[in-house]
Every structure is written in structure tokens, then in C-alpha cells.
TIRO-2110 file (N, C-alpha, C; in Angstrom, 1 decimal):
// TIRO-2110
33.1, -20.7, 15.7, N, 1, A
32.9, -19.8, 14.6, CA, 1, A
31.5, -20.0, 13.9, C, 1, A
31.0, -18.8, 13.6, N, 2, A
29.6, -18.9, 13.0, CA, 2, A
29.8, -19.1, 11.5, C, 2, A
29.5, -20.4, 11.1, N, 3, A
29.7, -20.7, 9.7, CA, 3, A
28.8, -20.0, 8.8, C, 3, A
27.7, -19.5, 9.3, N, 4, A
26.8, -18.7, 8.4, CA, 4, A
27.3, -17.4, 7.9, C, 4, A
28.4, -16.9, 8.5, N, 5, A
29.0, -15.7, 8.0, CA, 5, A
29.7, -16.0, 6.6, C, 5, A
29.9, -17.2, 6.3, N, 6, A
30.6, -17.5, 5.1, CA, 6, A
29.7, -18.1, 4.0, C, 6, A
28.4, -17.9, 4.2, N, 7, A
27.5, -18.5, 3.2, CA, 7, A
27.4, -17.6, 2.0, C, 7, A
27.1, -18.2, 0.8, N, 8, A
26.9, -17.4, -0.4, CA, 8, A
25.8, -16.4, -0.2, C, 8, A
25.7, -15.3, -1.0, N, 9, A
24.8, -14.2, -0.9, CA, 9, A
23.3, -14.8, -1.0, C, 9, A
23.1, -15.6, -2.0, N, 10, A
21.7, -16.2, -2.1, CA, 10, A
21.2, -16.9, -0.9, C, 10, A
22.2, -17.7, -0.3, N, 11, A
21.7, -18.5, 0.9, CA, 11, A
21.6, -17.6, 2.1, C, 11, A
22.4, -16.5, 2.2, N, 12, A
22.3, -15.5, 3.3, CA, 12, A
20.9, -14.8, 3.1, C, 12, A
20.5, -14.4, 1.9, N, 13, A
19.2, -13.8, 1.6, CA, 13, A
18.0, -14.7, 2.1, C, 13, A
18.2, -16.0, 1.7, N, 14, A
17.2, -16.9, 2.0, CA, 14, A
17.1, -17.1, 3.5, C, 14, A
18.2, -17.1, 4.2, N, 15, A
18.2, -17.2, 5.7, CA, 15, A
17.5, -16.0, 6.3, C, 15, A
17.8, -14.9, 5.8, N, 16, A
17.1, -13.6, 6.3, CA, 16, A
15.6, -13.6, 6.1, C, 16, A
15.2, -14.0, 4.9, N, 17, A
13.7, -14.1, 4.7, CA, 17, A
13.1, -15.1, 5.7, C, 17, A
13.7, -16.3, 5.9, N, 18, A
13.1, -17.2, 6.8, CA, 18, A
13.1, -16.7, 8.2, C, 18, A
14.1, -16.0, 8.5, N, 19, A
14.3, -15.4, 9.9, CA, 19, A
13.1, -14.4, 10.1, C, 19, A
12.8, -13.6, 9.1, N, 20, A
11.6, -12.6, 9.2, CA, 20, A
10.4, -13.4, 9.3, C, 20, A
10.1, -14.4, 8.5, N, 21, A
8.9, -15.2, 8.6, CA, 21, A
8.7, -15.8, 10.0, C, 21, A
9.8, -16.3, 10.5, N, 22, A
9.8, -16.9, 11.8, CA, 22, A
9.5, -15.9, 12.8, C, 22, A
10.1, -14.7, 12.8, N, 23, A
9.8, -13.6, 13.7, CA, 23, A
8.3, -13.2, 13.7, C, 23, A
7.8, -13.1, 12.5, N, 24, A
6.3, -12.7, 12.2, CA, 24, A
5.4, -13.7, 13.0, C, 24, A
5.8, -14.9, 13.2, N, 25, A
5.0, -15.9, 13.9, CA, 25, A
5.0, -15.7, 15.4, C, 25, A
6.0, -14.8, 15.8, N, 26, A
6.2, -14.7, 17.3, CA, 26, A
5.9, -13.3, 17.8, C, 26, A
5.8, -12.3, 16.8, N, 27, A
5.7, -10.9, 17.2, CA, 27, A
4.9, -10.1, 16.1, C, 27, A
4.5, -9.0, 16.5, N, 28, A
3.8, -8.1, 15.6, CA, 28, A
4.8, -7.7, 14.5, C, 28, A
4.5, -7.9, 13.2, N, 29, A
5.5, -7.5, 12.2, CA, 29, A
5.9, -6.0, 12.2, C, 29, A
5.0, -5.1, 12.7, N, 30, A
5.3, -3.7, 12.8, CA, 30, A
6.4, -3.4, 13.8, C, 30, A
6.6, -4.4, 14.7, N, 31, A
7.7, -4.2, 15.8, CA, 31, A
9.0, -4.8, 15.4, C, 31, A
9.0, -5.5, 14.3, N, 32, A
10.2, -6.1, 13.8, CA, 32, A
11.2, -5.1, 13.2, C, 32, A
12.4, -5.1, 13.7, N, 33, A
13.3, -4.1, 13.2, CA, 33, A
14.6, -4.9, 12.6, C, 33, A
15.4, -4.2, 11.9, N, 34, A
16.6, -4.7, 11.4, CA, 34, A
17.5, -5.2, 12.5, C, 34, A
17.4, -4.6, 13.6, N, 35, A
18.2, -5.0, 14.9, CA, 35, A
17.7, -6.4, 15.4, C, 35, A
16.3, -6.5, 15.4, N, 36, A
15.8, -7.8, 16.0, CA, 36, A
16.0, -8.9, 14.9, C, 36, A
16.0, -8.6, 13.6, N, 37, A
16.3, -9.6, 12.6, CA, 37, A
17.7, -10.1, 12.8, C, 37, A
18.6, -9.1, 12.9, N, 38, A
20.1, -9.4, 13.1, CA, 38, A
20.3, -10.3, 14.3, C, 38, A
19.6, -9.8, 15.4, N, 39, A
19.8, -10.6, 16.7, CA, 39, A
19.3, -12.0, 16.5, C, 39, A
18.2, -12.2, 15.8, N, 40, A
17.6, -13.5, 15.6, CA, 40, A
18.6, -14.4, 14.8, C, 40, A
19.2, -13.8, 13.9, N, 41, A
20.2, -14.5, 13.0, CA, 41, A
21.6, -14.6, 13.5, C, 41, A
21.8, -13.9, 14.7, N, 42, A
23.2, -13.8, 15.4, CA, 42, A
24.2, -13.2, 14.4, C, 42, A
23.8, -12.2, 13.8, N, 43, A
24.7, -11.4, 12.9, CA, 43, A
24.6, -10.0, 13.2, C, 43, A
25.4, -9.1, 12.6, N, 44, A
25.3, -7.7, 12.8, CA, 44, A
24.4, -7.1, 11.8, C, 44, A
23.9, -5.9, 12.1, N, 45, A
23.0, -5.1, 11.2, CA, 45, A
23.8, -4.9, 9.8, C, 45, A
25.1, -4.7, 10.0, N, 46, A
25.9, -4.4, 8.8, CA, 46, A
25.9, -5.6, 7.9, C, 46, A
25.9, -6.8, 8.5, N, 47, A
25.8, -8.0, 7.6, CA, 47, A
24.5, -8.1, 6.8, C, 47, A
23.4, -7.6, 7.4, N, 48, A
22.2, -7.7, 6.7, CA, 48, A
22.3, -6.7, 5.5, C, 48, A
22.8, -5.5, 5.7, N, 49, A
22.8, -4.5, 4.8, CA, 49, A
23.8, -4.7, 3.6, C, 49, A
24.6, -5.7, 3.9, N, 50, A
25.5, -6.1, 2.7, CA, 50, A
24.7, -6.8, 1.6, C, 50, A
23.5, -7.3, 2.0, N, 51, A
22.7, -8.1, 1.0, CA, 51, A
21.4, -7.4, 0.7, C, 51, A
21.0, -6.4, 1.5, N, 52, A
19.8, -5.7, 1.3, CA, 52, A
20.0, -4.2, 1.4, C, 52, A
19.5, -3.5, 0.5, N, 53, A
19.8, -2.0, 0.5, CA, 53, A
19.1, -1.3, 1.6, C, 53, A
18.0, -1.8, 2.1, N, 54, A
17.1, -1.1, 3.1, CA, 54, A
16.2, -2.2, 3.7, C, 54, A
15.5, -1.6, 4.8, N, 55, A
14.5, -2.5, 5.4, CA, 55, A
13.4, -2.9, 4.5, C, 55, A
13.0, -1.9, 3.7, N, 56, A
12.0, -2.2, 2.6, CA, 56, A
12.4, -3.3, 1.7, C, 56, A
13.7, -3.3, 1.4, N, 57, A
14.2, -4.4, 0.5, CA, 57, A
14.0, -5.8, 1.1, C, 57, A
14.2, -5.8, 2.4, N, 58, A
14.1, -7.1, 3.1, CA, 58, A
12.6, -7.5, 3.1, C, 58, A
11.7, -6.6, 3.4, N, 59, A
10.3, -6.9, 3.3, CA, 59, A
9.8, -7.4, 1.9, C, 59, A
10.4, -6.7, 0.9, N, 60, A
10.1, -7.1, -0.4, CA, 60, A
10.5, -8.5, -0.7, C, 60, A
11.7, -8.9, -0.3, N, 61, A
12.2, -10.2, -0.5, CA, 61, A
11.3, -11.2, 0.2, C, 61, A
10.8, -10.9, 1.4, N, 62, A
9.9, -11.7, 2.2, CA, 62, A
8.6, -12.0, 1.4, C, 62, A
8.1, -10.8, 0.9, N, 63, A
6.8, -11.0, 0.1, CA, 63, A
7.1, -11.8, -1.1, C, 63, A
8.2, -11.6, -1.8, N, 64, A
8.4, -12.4, -3.1, CA, 64, A
8.6, -13.9, -2.7, C, 64, A
9.2, -14.2, -1.5, N, 65, A
9.4, -15.6, -1.1, CA, 65, A
8.1, -16.2, -0.9, C, 65, A
7.2, -15.5, -0.1, N, 66, A
5.9, -16.0, 0.3, CA, 66, A
5.0, -16.3, -1.0, C, 66, A
5.0, -15.3, -1.9, N, 67, A
4.1, -15.3, -3.1, CA, 67, A
4.6, -16.5, -4.0, C, 67, A
5.9, -16.7, -4.2, N, 68, A
6.4, -17.8, -5.0, CA, 68, A
6.0, -19.1, -4.5, C, 68, A
6.2, -19.3, -3.1, N, 69, A
5.9, -20.6, -2.6, CA, 69, A
4.5, -20.9, -2.4, C, 69, A
3.7, -19.9, -2.0, N, 70, A
2.2, -20.1, -1.9, CA, 70, A
1.6, -20.6, -3.3, C, 70, A
2.0, -19.8, -4.3, N, 71, A
1.4, -20.2, -5.7, CA, 71, A
1.9, -21.6, -6.1, C, 71, A
3.2, -21.8, -5.8, N, 72, A
3.7, -23.1, -6.2, CA, 72, A
2.9, -24.3, -5.5, C, 72, A
2.7, -24.0, -4.2, N, 73, A
2.0, -25.1, -3.4, CA, 73, A
0.6, -25.3, -3.9, C, 73, A
-0.1, -24.2, -4.2, N, 74, A
-1.5, -24.3, -4.6, CA, 74, A
-1.6, -24.8, -6.0, C, 74, A
-0.9, -24.4, -6.9, N, 75, A
-0.8, -24.9, -8.3, CA, 75, A
-0.5, -26.3, -8.4, C, 75, A
0.4, -26.7, -7.5, N, 76, A
0.8, -28.1, -7.5, CA, 76, A
-0.3, -29.0, -7.0, C, 76, A
-1.0, -28.5, -6.0, N, 77, A
-2.2, -29.3, -5.5, CA, 77, A
-3.3, -29.4, -6.5, C, 77, A
-3.5, -28.3, -7.1, N, 78, A
-4.6, -28.3, -8.2, CA, 78, A
-4.3, -29.2, -9.3, C, 78, A
-3.1, -29.2, -9.7, N, 79, A
-2.7, -30.1, -10.9, CA, 79, A
-3.0, -31.6, -10.6, C, 79, A
-2.9, -32.0, -9.4, N, 80, A
-3.1, -33.4, -9.1, CA, 80, A
-4.6, -33.8, -9.0, C, 80, A
-5.4, -32.8, -9.2, N, 81, A
-6.9, -33.1, -9.0, CA, 81, A
-7.6, -33.4, -10.3, C, 81, A
-8.7, -34.2, -10.2, N, 82, A
-9.3, -34.6, -11.5, CA, 82, A
-10.5, -33.7, -11.9, C, 82, A
-10.9, -32.8, -11.0, N, 83, A
-12.1, -31.9, -11.4, CA, 83, A
-11.9, -30.6, -10.6, C, 83, A
-12.6, -29.6, -11.1, N, 84, A
-12.5, -28.3, -10.5, CA, 84, A
-12.8, -28.3, -9.0, C, 84, A
-13.8, -29.0, -8.6, N, 85, A
-14.2, -29.1, -7.2, CA, 85, A
-13.1, -29.7, -6.4, C, 85, A
-12.5, -30.8, -6.9, N, 86, A
-11.4, -31.5, -6.2, CA, 86, A
-10.2, -30.5, -6.1, C, 86, A
-10.0, -29.8, -7.2, N, 87, A
-8.9, -28.8, -7.2, CA, 87, A
-9.1, -27.7, -6.2, C, 87, A
-10.3, -27.2, -6.0, N, 88, A
-10.6, -26.3, -5.0, CA, 88, A
-10.3, -26.8, -3.6, C, 88, A
-10.8, -28.0, -3.4, N, 89, A
-10.5, -28.6, -2.0, CA, 89, A
-9.0, -28.8, -1.8, C, 89, A
-8.3, -29.3, -2.9, N, 90, A
-6.9, -29.5, -2.7, CA, 90, A
-6.1, -28.1, -2.4, C, 90, A
-6.6, -27.1, -3.1, N, 91, A
-5.9, -25.8, -2.8, CA, 91, A
-6.2, -25.3, -1.4, C, 91, A
-7.5, -25.5, -1.0, N, 92, A
-7.9, -25.0, 0.4, CA, 92, A
-7.0, -25.7, 1.4, C, 92, A
-6.9, -27.1, 1.2, N, 93, A
-6.1, -27.7, 2.3, CA, 93, A
-4.6, -27.5, 2.1, C, 93, A
-4.1, -27.3, 0.9, N, 94, A
-2.7, -26.9, 0.7, CA, 94, A
-2.4, -25.5, 1.3, C, 94, A
-3.3, -24.6, 1.2, N, 95, A
-3.1, -23.3, 1.8, CA, 95, A
-3.1, -23.4, 3.3, C, 95, A
-4.0, -24.1, 3.9, N, 96, A
-4.0, -24.4, 5.4, CA, 96, A
-2.7, -25.0, 5.7, C, 96, A
-2.2, -26.0, 5.0, N, 97, A
-1.0, -26.7, 5.4, CA, 97, A
0.3, -25.7, 5.3, C, 97, A
0.3, -24.8, 4.4, N, 98, A
1.4, -23.8, 4.2, CA, 98, A
1.3, -22.9, 5.4, C, 98, A
0.2, -22.5, 5.9, N, 99, A
0.1, -21.6, 7.0, CA, 99, A
0.5, -22.3, 8.3, C, 99, A
0.2, -23.6, 8.5, N, 100, A
0.6, -24.3, 9.6, CA, 100, A
2.1, -24.4, 9.6, C, 100, A
2.7, -24.6, 8.5, N, 101, A
4.2, -24.7, 8.4, CA, 101, A
4.8, -23.3, 8.6, C, 101, A
4.2, -22.2, 8.2, N, 102, A
4.7, -20.9, 8.3, CA, 102, A
3.7, -20.0, 8.9, C, 102, A
3.5, -20.1, 10.3, N, 103, A
2.4, -19.3, 10.9, CA, 103, A
2.6, -17.8, 10.9, C, 103, A
3.9, -17.4, 10.5, N, 104, A
4.1, -16.0, 10.5, CA, 104, A
3.6, -15.3, 9.2, C, 104, A
3.3, -16.1, 8.2, N, 105, A
2.9, -15.6, 6.9, CA, 105, A
1.6, -14.7, 7.0, C, 105, A
0.5, -15.3, 7.6, N, 106, A
-0.7, -14.4, 7.7, CA, 106, A
-0.4, -13.1, 8.4, C, 106, A
0.4, -13.1, 9.5, N, 107, A
0.7, -11.8, 10.1, CA, 107, A
1.5, -10.9, 9.3, C, 107, A
2.5, -11.4, 8.4, N, 108, A
3.2, -10.6, 7.5, CA, 108, A
2.4, -10.0, 6.5, C, 108, A
1.4, -10.8, 5.9, N, 109, A
0.6, -10.2, 4.8, CA, 109, A
-0.3, -9.1, 5.5, C, 109, A
-0.9, -9.4, 6.6, N, 110, A
-1.8, -8.4, 7.2, CA, 110, A
-1.1, -7.1, 7.5, C, 110, A
0.1, -7.4, 8.0, N, 111, A
1.0, -6.1, 8.4, CA, 111, A
1.2, -5.3, 7.1, C, 111, A
1.6, -5.9, 6.0, N, 112, A
1.8, -5.2, 4.7, CA, 112, A
0.5, -4.5, 4.2, C, 112, A
-0.6, -5.2, 4.3, N, 113, A
-1.9, -4.7, 3.8, CA, 113, A
-2.3, -3.4, 4.7, C, 113, A
-1.9, -3.4, 5.9, N, 114, A
-2.2, -2.3, 6.8, CA, 114, A
-1.2, -1.2, 6.8, C, 114, A
-0.1, -1.4, 5.9, N, 115, A
0.9, -0.4, 5.9, CA, 115, A
0.4, 1.0, 5.4, C, 115, A
0.9, 2.0, 6.0, N, 116, A
0.4, 3.4, 5.7, CA, 116, A
0.9, 3.9, 4.3, C, 116, A
1.9, 3.2, 3.7, N, 117, A
2.4, 3.7, 2.4, CA, 117, A
2.5, 2.6, 1.5, C, 117, A
2.7, 2.9, 0.2, N, 118, A
2.7, 1.9, -0.8, CA, 118, A
4.2, 1.4, -1.0, C, 118, A
4.5, 0.4, -0.2, N, 119, A
5.9, -0.1, -0.4, CA, 119, A
5.9, -1.3, -1.4, C, 119, A
7.1, -1.6, -2.0, N, 120, A
7.2, -2.8, -2.9, CA, 120, A
6.6, -4.0, -2.2, C, 120, A
6.8, -4.3, -1.0, N, 121, A
6.2, -5.5, -0.4, CA, 121, A
4.7, -5.4, -0.3, C, 121, A
4.1, -4.3, -0.1, N, 122, A
2.7, -4.1, 0.0, CA, 122, A
2.1, -4.4, -1.4, C, 122, A
2.7, -3.9, -2.4, N, 123, A
2.3, -4.0, -3.8, CA, 123, A
2.4, -5.5, -4.2, C, 123, A
3.4, -6.2, -3.7, N, 124, A
3.5, -7.6, -4.0, CA, 124, A
2.4, -8.5, -3.4, C, 124, A
2.1, -8.1, -2.1, N, 125, A
0.9, -8.8, -1.4, CA, 125, A
-0.4, -8.6, -2.1, C, 125, A
-0.6, -7.4, -2.6, N, 126, A
-1.8, -7.1, -3.3, CA, 126, A
-1.8, -8.0, -4.6, C, 126, A
-0.6, -8.0, -5.3, N, 127, A
-0.5, -8.8, -6.5, CA, 127, A
-0.8, -10.3, -6.3, C, 127, A
-0.3, -10.8, -5.2, N, 128, A
-0.5, -12.2, -4.7, CA, 128, A
-2.0, -12.5, -4.6, C, 128, A
-2.6, -11.6, -3.8, N, 129, A
-4.1, -11.7, -3.6, CA, 129, A
-4.9, -11.8, -4.9, C, 129, A
-4.5, -10.9, -5.8, N, 130, A
-5.2, -10.9, -7.1, CA, 130, A
-5.0, -12.1, -7.9, C, 130, A
-3.7, -12.6, -7.9, N, 131, A
-3.5, -13.9, -8.6, CA, 131, A
-4.3, -15.0, -8.0, C, 131, A
-4.3, -15.0, -6.7, N, 132, A
-5.0, -16.0, -5.9, CA, 132, A
-6.5, -16.0, -6.3, C, 132, A
-7.1, -14.9, -6.3, N, 133, A
-8.5, -14.7, -6.7, CA, 133, A
-8.8, -15.2, -8.1, C, 133, A
-7.8, -14.9, -9.1, N, 134, A
-8.0, -15.3, -10.4, CA, 134, A
-8.0, -16.8, -10.5, C, 134, A
-7.1, -17.5, -9.8, N, 135, A
-7.1, -19.0, -9.8, CA, 135, A
-8.5, -19.5, -9.3, C, 135, A
-9.0, -19.0, -8.2, N, 136, A
-10.2, -19.5, -7.7, CA, 136, A
-11.4, -19.3, -8.6, C, 136, A
-11.4, -18.1, -9.1, N, 137, A
-12.5, -17.7, -10.0, CA, 137, A
-12.5, -18.6, -11.3, C, 137, A
-11.3, -18.9, -11.8, N, 138, A
-11.2, -19.8, -13.0, CA, 138, A
-11.7, -21.2, -12.7, C, 138, A
-11.3, -21.7, -11.5, N, 139, A
-11.8, -23.1, -11.2, CA, 139, A
-13.3, -23.1, -11.0, C, 139, A
-13.8, -22.1, -10.3, N, 140, A
-15.3, -22.0, -10.1, CA, 140, A
-16.0, -21.9, -11.4, C, 140, A
-15.5, -21.2, -12.4, N, 141, A
-16.1, -21.0, -13.6, CA, 141, A
-16.0, -22.4, -14.5, C, 141, A
-14.9, -23.0, -14.3, N, 142, A
-14.8, -24.4, -15.0, CA, 142, A
-15.8, -25.3, -14.4, C, 142, A
-16.0, -25.2, -13.0, N, 143, A
-16.9, -26.2, -12.4, CA, 143, A
-18.3, -25.9, -12.9, C, 143, A
-18.7, -24.6, -13.0, N, 144, A
-20.1, -24.3, -13.5, CA, 144, A
-20.2, -24.8, -14.9, C, 144, A
-19.2, -24.7, -15.8, N, 145, A
-19.3, -25.1, -17.2, CA, 145, A
-19.5, -26.6, -17.3, C, 145, A
-18.8, -27.3, -16.4, N, 146, A
-18.8, -28.8, -16.4, CA, 146, A
-20.0, -29.4, -15.7, C, 146, A
-20.8, -28.5, -15.1, N, 147, A
-22.0, -29.0, -14.4, CA, 147, A
-21.7, -29.5, -13.0, C, 147, A
-20.5, -29.3, -12.6, N, 148, A
-20.2, -29.9, -11.2, CA, 148, A
-20.6, -28.9, -10.1, C, 148, A
-20.7, -27.6, -10.5, N, 149, A
-21.2, -26.6, -9.5, CA, 149, A
-22.5, -26.0, -10.0, C, 149, A
-23.2, -25.3, -9.1, N, 150, A
-24.5, -24.7, -9.4, CA, 150, A
-24.3, -23.8, -10.6, C, 150, A
-25.3, -23.9, -11.5, N, 151, A
-25.3, -23.1, -12.7, CA, 151, A
-25.5, -21.6, -12.4, C, 151, A
-26.2, -21.3, -11.2, N, 152, A
-26.5, -20.0, -10.9, CA, 152, A
-25.5, -19.3, -9.8, C, 152, A
-24.3, -20.0, -9.7, N, 153, A
-23.4, -19.7, -8.8, CA, 153, A
-22.8, -18.3, -9.0, C, 153, A
-22.8, -17.5, -7.9, N, 154, A
-22.2, -16.1, -7.9, CA, 154, A
-20.7, -16.3, -7.7, C, 154, A
-19.9, -16.4, -8.9, N, 155, A
-18.6, -16.6, -8.8, CA, 155, A
-17.8, -15.7, -7.9, C, 155, A
-18.0, -14.4, -8.0, N, 156, A
-17.3, -13.4, -7.3, CA, 156, A
-17.6, -13.6, -5.7, C, 156, A
-18.8, -13.9, -5.4, N, 157, A
-19.1, -14.1, -4.0, CA, 157, A
-18.5, -15.4, -3.5, C, 157, A
-18.5, -16.4, -4.3, N, 158, A
-18.0, -17.7, -3.9, CA, 158, A
-16.5, -17.7, -3.8, C, 158, A
-15.9, -16.9, -4.6, N, 159, A
-14.4, -16.7, -4.4, CA, 159, A
-14.1, -15.9, -3.1, C, 159, A
-14.9, -14.9, -2.8, N, 160, A
-14.7, -14.2, -1.6, CA, 160, A
-14.9, -15.1, -0.4, C, 160, A
-15.9, -16.0, -0.4, N, 161, A
-16.2, -16.9, 0.6, CA, 161, A
-15.1, -17.9, 0.8, C, 161, A
-14.5, -18.4, -0.3, N, 162, A
-13.4, -19.3, -0.2, CA, 162, A
-12.3, -18.7, 0.6, C, 162, A
-11.9, -17.5, 0.2, N, 163, A
-10.8, -16.8, 0.9, CA, 163, A
-11.2, -16.5, 2.3, C, 163, A
-12.3, -16.1, 2.5, N, 164, A
-12.8, -15.7, 3.9, CA, 164, A
-12.9, -16.8, 4.8, C, 164, A
-13.2, -18.0, 4.2, N, 165, A
-13.2, -19.2, 5.1, CA, 165, A
-11.8, -19.5, 5.7, C, 165, A
-10.9, -19.4, 4.9, N, 166, A
-9.5, -19.7, 5.2, CA, 166, A
-9.1, -18.5, 6.2, C, 166, A
-9.4, -17.3, 5.9, N, 167, A
-9.0, -16.3, 6.9, CA, 167, A
-9.7, -16.4, 8.2, C, 167, A
-10.9, -16.9, 8.3, N, 168, A
-11.6, -17.1, 9.4, CA, 168, A
-10.9, -18.1, 10.3, C, 168, A
-10.6, -19.3, 9.6, N, 169, A
-9.9, -20.3, 10.3, CA, 169, A
-8.5, -19.9, 10.9, C, 169, A
-7.9, -19.1, 10.1, N, 170, A
-6.5, -18.6, 10.6, CA, 170, A
-6.7, -17.6, 11.8, C, 170, A
-7.7, -16.8, 11.6, N, 171, A
-7.9, -15.8, 12.7, CA, 171, A
-8.3, -16.5, 14.0, C, 171, A
-9.1, -17.5, 14.0, N, 172, A
-9.5, -18.3, 15.2, CA, 172, A
-8.2, -18.9, 15.7, C, 172, A
-7.4, -19.5, 15.0, N, 173, A
-6.2, -20.2, 15.4, CA, 173, A
-5.2, -19.2, 16.1, C, 173, A
-5.1, -18.0, 15.5, N, 174, A
-4.3, -17.0, 16.1, CA, 174, A
-4.7, -16.6, 17.4, C, 174, A
-6.1, -16.5, 17.5, N, 175, A
-6.7, -16.0, 18.8, CA, 175, A
-6.5, -17.2, 19.9, C, 175, A
-6.6, -18.4, 19.4, N, 176, A
-6.5, -19.5, 20.3, CA, 176, A
-5.0, -19.8, 20.6, C, 176, A
-4.1, -19.3, 19.8, N, 177, A
-2.6, -19.5, 20.0, CA, 177, A
-2.2, -20.9, 19.6, C, 177, A
-3.0, -21.5, 18.7, N, 178, A
-2.7, -22.8, 18.2, CA, 178, A
-3.0, -23.0, 16.8, C, 178, A
-2.1, -22.6, 15.9, N, 179, A
-2.3, -22.7, 14.4, CA, 179, A
-2.6, -24.0, 13.9, C, 179, A
-2.2, -25.1, 14.6, N, 180, A
-2.3, -26.4, 14.1, CA, 180, A
-3.8, -26.8, 14.2, C, 180, A
-4.6, -26.2, 15.0, N, 181, A
-6.0, -26.6, 15.1, CA, 181, A
-6.7, -26.4, 13.7, C, 181, A
-6.2, -25.5, 12.8, N, 182, A
-6.8, -25.4, 11.5, CA, 182, A
-6.8, -26.6, 10.7, C, 182, A
-5.8, -27.5, 11.0, N, 183, A
-5.8, -28.8, 10.3, CA, 183, A
-7.0, -29.7, 10.6, C, 183, A
-7.5, -29.6, 11.8, N, 184, A
-8.6, -30.3, 12.2, CA, 184, A
-9.9, -29.7, 11.8, C, 184, A
-10.0, -28.4, 11.7, N, 185, A
-11.2, -27.7, 11.3, CA, 185, A
-11.4, -27.5, 9.8, C, 185, A
-10.3, -27.5, 9.2, N, 186, A
-10.4, -27.3, 7.7, CA, 186, A
-11.3, -28.1, 6.9, C, 186, A
-11.2, -29.5, 7.1, N, 187, A
-12.0, -30.4, 6.2, CA, 187, A
-13.6, -30.1, 6.4, C, 187, A
-14.0, -29.8, 7.7, N, 188, A
-15.4, -29.6, 7.9, CA, 188, A
-15.8, -28.2, 7.4, C, 188, A
-14.9, -27.3, 7.5, N, 189, A
-15.2, -25.9, 6.9, CA, 189, A
-15.3, -26.0, 5.4, C, 189, A
-14.4, -26.8, 4.8, N, 190, A
-14.6, -26.9, 3.3, CA, 190, A
-15.8, -27.7, 3.0, C, 190, A
-16.2, -28.6, 3.8, N, 191, A
-17.4, -29.4, 3.5, CA, 191, A
-18.7, -28.5, 3.5, C, 191, A
-18.8, -27.5, 4.4, N, 192, A
-19.9, -26.6, 4.4, CA, 192, A
-19.8, -25.7, 3.2, C, 192, A
-18.6, -25.2, 2.8, N, 193, A
-18.5, -24.4, 1.6, CA, 193, A
-18.9, -25.2, 0.3, C, 193, A
-18.5, -26.4, 0.3, N, 194, A
-18.8, -27.3, -0.8, CA, 194, A
-20.3, -27.5, -1.0, C, 194, A
-20.9, -27.7, 0.1, N, 195, A
-22.5, -27.8, 0.0, CA, 195, A
-23.1, -26.6, -0.6, C, 195, A
-22.6, -25.5, -0.3, N, 196, A
-23.1, -24.2, -0.9, CA, 196, A
-22.9, -24.0, -2.4, C, 196, A
-21.8, -24.6, -3.0, N, 197, A
-21.5, -24.3, -4.3, CA, 197, A
-21.8, -25.5, -5.3, C, 197, A
-21.9, -26.7, -4.8, N, 198, A
-22.0, -27.9, -5.6, CA, 198, A
-23.4, -28.0, -6.3, C, 198, A
-23.4, -28.4, -7.4, N, 199, A
-24.7, -28.7, -8.2, CA, 199, A
-25.4, -29.8, -7.3, C, 199, A
-26.7, -29.8, -7.4, N, 200, A
-27.5, -30.8, -6.6, CA, 200, A
-27.2, -32.2, -6.9, C, 200, A
-27.0, -32.5, -8.2, N, 201, A
-26.7, -33.9, -8.6, CA, 201, A
-25.3, -34.4, -8.0, C, 201, A
-24.5, -33.3, -7.5, N, 202, A
-23.2, -33.7, -7.0, CA, 202, A
-23.4, -34.3, -5.6, C, 202, A
-24.4, -34.0, -4.9, N, 203, A
-24.7, -34.6, -3.6, CA, 203, A
-23.5, -34.5, -2.7, C, 203, A
-23.3, -35.5, -1.9, N, 204, A
-22.2, -35.6, -1.0, CA, 204, A
-20.9, -36.4, -1.5, C, 204, A
-21.1, -36.6, -2.8, N, 205, A
-19.9, -37.5, -3.4, CA, 205, A
-18.7, -36.6, -3.4, C, 205, A
END
């Protein structure tokens, strides 16, 4: 007997979200259907639609799950740091760690950003990216005020570079078919980024 059939609604929804994230790590999100989700979970499509009104509702739940956990992970890493620059590095590494744990997330987000219509999931992904940028910009501004970062730092460009460095690492790992390689490359990549934003007196400390 499949015990999962008797799970509470919240647990069933959580299982569905995790199934979609898992599938995104193996296939193009655009090709994921409710049939493939149900097959992956070993349930019927009817069982899915008892908890979700539509396929869009499933993707919305996935985007909410990703947004909540990404921000929790990054904020938690930043809180443990003693300075803005340390917080930036902690967030960088925490983001990489999250992607290694959930390799389907980048594909899911890219798939939603490329969506041809404005779905709830697509709007949530844009909201997540906006909140993410705000966190990075705030830390960079704090670092400049505290003299830890260059006084003439272009905060908008530095924020874009921070995000772009992570995206570049992820893209390379997807091409190579080995997302775990980002764990090895991330420290060096952040080190180069750090050299570009740190105040001179910060040196290599």
C-alpha cells in the first residue's frame, strides 16, 4: 500500500513541490507536465488536483517554496557574519550550497523567467530576484559606509556582478553536468569579486 496516499494535505503539497524541483534537475521545466509529476510521485493526476486547482497553482507553490527557503538560507548566513563583506561571502557560499542541494532550482527559475505569459510563479520569481538585489545592495552600501569597501564603488554594478558570478558558475556546472563543481570554484570566484570591491586597506585579509 502506498502510505503517501494518506498524508495530510500540507505534506502532500510539500511532496509535490519537491517532486517538481527534483524533476527540474533532470529535465527541461517546459516539458514537465502534471502527468510526469504524478508519475514521479506514483499517484494519479486526480490526486494532484485534489490539492492544486491547476498546473499554474503547482508552479506557484514551487516558486513560493524556493523563495522562502532561499531567503531563509541567505539571511541566516548573513546574520552569522561580523561585517558586510563577510556577510556577502557567506551569502554567496550559502546560495551555491542551496543550488548544489537543489540543482533543479536554477532551471525552474530560468523557465519561469522565459515564460511567455505573466503567471503567478513568474511574478514570484521576479519578486525573489528583486528582494535578493535589495539585500546585496544594502550590504554593499553598509560596506562602503564602514570603509570596508571602496568609497567609489558602483553599487548597482557590483550587485549585478555578484549575481552574475553565481549565475556563471551555475551555467558552467550545468554545461559540465556536474553541479557539485561549483563548490570547488565558488571560493576562488568570490575571491576575485572581493578584490574588485574591497577598500585598499582591506588587502587580502
